[in-house]
Residue, then its C-alpha position, 0 to 999 in steps of 0.5 A: m177461301k180457307r186456302h187463300l187465308v193459309a197462303a196469306l198467313i205463310s207469306v206474312v211469316v216468311a216476310t217477317s223472318l227475312t226481315a229479322c235476318a236482314m237486321p244489322t248486327n253489333e258484332g264489332n261494338p263492345p257491349p254497354t258498361t257501367t261503373a259503380f262509385i263506391p261511396l266513402p264513410p262520412d267525414v273520412t279524411f286522407d292525411d299522411s301527417v300525424d300528431t306525435r305529441i298525442q302519443s307521449t307518455t314522458c310526463d307524470t301520468s299518475s292520478l290523484r290518491p283516493t280518500d281514505s273512505t268512499p261515501e255510502p251511495g246516495q250520501m255524497p259530501p255537500g257541494s261536491t261533484m259527486a253531490a251534484i251528479v246524484k241530485r241530477g239523478r243520472l251519470v252522464v257517460g260518453t262512450d261508443l255504442g259500436s265498439n264490441p267488446l268494450s261498449f256496444r248495444d246488444p242487438l237482441s236485448g238492446d242493453v249497452k254492454g261491454f268492458d267499458v260499460d262495466v266500468a260505468h256501472w261500477i261508478a253509477a253504483a257507487l254513486f246511487g246504489d244502482p248500476n243502471r242510473i246512466d245516460y249514455r251519449m255517443v262520442s267519437t274519438d275526435n270529440r270526446i275531450d270537447a264532451l268533457t270540457s264543455g260539460a256534456v258528459d260527466v266522464v268518458i269511458k271510451s278506450m281512452s289512452i292516457t297521454c301527456k297531450r291529453l292531460e293538458s286538457i282533461d284529467f284521468s283516473s288511474p288505469y283500468f286496462n292496459a292494451a296492446q297495439r297491433i295490426l288488422a289485415y285480410r288473410h293472404s294479404g301479404i301483411e304480417t308486420v308492420a314493415d309490410l305496410k310500406n306505401k300501404k293505406v292504413c285506417a285509424t280513427r281520427s285523433s287516436t293514438s294508433a297512427t302515431r306509432v305506425k307512422e314512426m316505424t313505417p314513414s311511408v304508410r298512408f293514413v285514412s282517418t274515420v269517425s269510427w272503427a266500424d267505418c274502418l272495417v267498411m273501407m277495408q271490405q271495400g278494397q279502399v284501405d289495406a290494413i287497420t291498426s288499433d288496440t287489441p280489444i277493438l281489433a278483436g271486435i272487428v274480427a268477430q264481425d268478419p271472419w276473413v280478417q286476422v290480427v298480425g304481427d307483434s305488439l307495437g306498444t302498449e297504452d293505459y285506458g283511463v276514465g276521462i274527467a274534466k279539469g277542476h273536479p279533483d274530488f271526483v277523480r279521487f272518487v273514481n280512483g276509490v271505485l276502481a280500487a275497490r273493484r280491483g280488490d273484490g274480483s270485479w275487474q277480473r270477472s268483467y275481463s273474463e266475460w268480455l276480453s278472455v279472447l285476448g288470453p289471461g289478463s290482470p289489472p294494470s299497475y298504477s300510481y297515485r299522487d297526493 
């Protein structure tokens, strides 16, 4: 009986093996493939046209002269813009919390830090005697002027260049930083100068001044506009753009996030950053200018530069002029 069972099992195994050998093969067919779609950042636009007016500084860009004496913190002149802010209890600052080393949220402490943020602290300290009496509101390069004109924020401190076109809509303080514009590209990409951007895709944030200067130097460049510089970096990492153009503090922050990128080429020009203030508040413009003058004089500006921007090399406060 056992002998018959063994024989039957052997027959089943042999039949199964022969059936497997007889199954058809797919040697002539290619293996299945899949295609991954690389998503684009939200609100990205592909537009080669740029507004050349945004770059112009041929108008009078001087700011209002500070008053002879700055009021004591918490004791602002009755009816002034500063008194209204002190009554509210907070300075509302429009900025970007993703632009290391200018303005960013520290991932460990959760504190908002950076060179632009220090400027906000100086103003808050002069108003309240407390540098931390600040409400931060996220603004983009594209909507920061609207945030001022609508009254959503008291000031915008976000690497905002003083230009003639912007002065049509808002007022500015005296300059608190002078930035050089350059190019960021991957190492060994073949991009070393602005001329190497011919027919390349270059990323800049929407409504920034960076695109205009590059377009004038290399007309064939194709621009991609995003809401934030972080989006530009993601697109470059995904191979969707070839380079980024911006000011050196912003590019330095991007280099810190990706060791395979580098800042290349000579300076394409310089721009003055100012504190943006809504029109109709000349008293506040003069007050902020007084604060900036005091911080230049007491060494605060240099200490902040050394902490956040020393990677750019030696620095000093920008030149400025006043009008009465």
